[in-house]
Steps between C-alpha positions, in 0.01 A plus 500: 500500500807302597447168673437548875561273790163442650416318827139368526429439863229236505598401150390142540129598502294543177534883477865521584598205279297640208691834527830312529422313183412811287796703622743224461383459141547877451869462606495588867695304764246340745569422868199300626471553875318267749508421868584148380837483315383166356180639354704796362735275336226285350312802357825623332550160355154501361551842350815390330323199349235729351754765387839327420788733530323745729685648806315371805596392851305401807608647841374574841299816510771721670776385275282552183413853613857580590635407154223673302472848348120487515295301750149385428268390784247232413446375850173432683365798692502294821870443460607869480569549870725192502682520173563870448689640800801266448527635141514869609877538513566322165242700304586838628497741209383240254191496288245262664180412311212379713239285328317398821132484508383516872233230475322395812280259302503386140147358480354752511806729448522732793792753486644641820585863559819491709558772761773647269241544220599208271719190505758688301524792751517238780781331314689835481454541876643155564798544258591862588453835348812475288356238279353623159164328535287449190165330479374322195421187287179431690282484194694234306431139603773247593311245284541713190865589581580131516362432151789625291321434170236756583528874496458706819175682436380811695678777666745478792451784749802634693510738792773643721660817638838472321473587137828339392404171666162513330663543163718190565201291605286628200788379273490157674119484442560577136739211489208275579343623170234709667421880514590648831347824640618717788194561718659732757633494849540200733186593689310370196626152568179426710296557182713260300476236782121530523483488109680171519240374745230600260674313205546189729120510559425542122716204410307293753157629382568454130715180544810662344859515605644810340254789499692822479429876458573747224481882522358695210566849387867506601 
């Protein structure tokens, strides 16, 4: 897969920055998006210090999304209504990957069921029907992604309604060094989001940081 230009909206957080690191190391061009241009620039500088020679830049969210081929959403669930509508025009027709877990509480982990069915389906409503929305990466921890000396264990589960978009995202997941599995249409995003809530709870219960999941027999 040729290097892609990937915007990570919310790329200053642990999950987004971890994905940025791994994809930058795999040869992709990374645009770290943030509401704060200063925080975006600082994150890009930190990435370049960890991976010298990588292609990375920090930008405001809308600029990052406009310049990207693929847009990844690693924003808080509570920020969807504020952050996504302004991006609708610049992501029209693009692949958008939603990594959102609609947590209402972390201790204990309580996952919301949005009126649209899932945070991913809600993101599609906010961005517009022309976006190619794919849901995934919920079962890989930001802590593990940020530790470049450790392999990404477990499977990455991907769902969406556009087969071509899913193939692109599965290739990106493989660039992390993981196995990626197509688990069906976008309506299955709710299952992935609740599975993430379960894993968060297991990490708390067993005092771990990177419990994942692996499918057998496939």
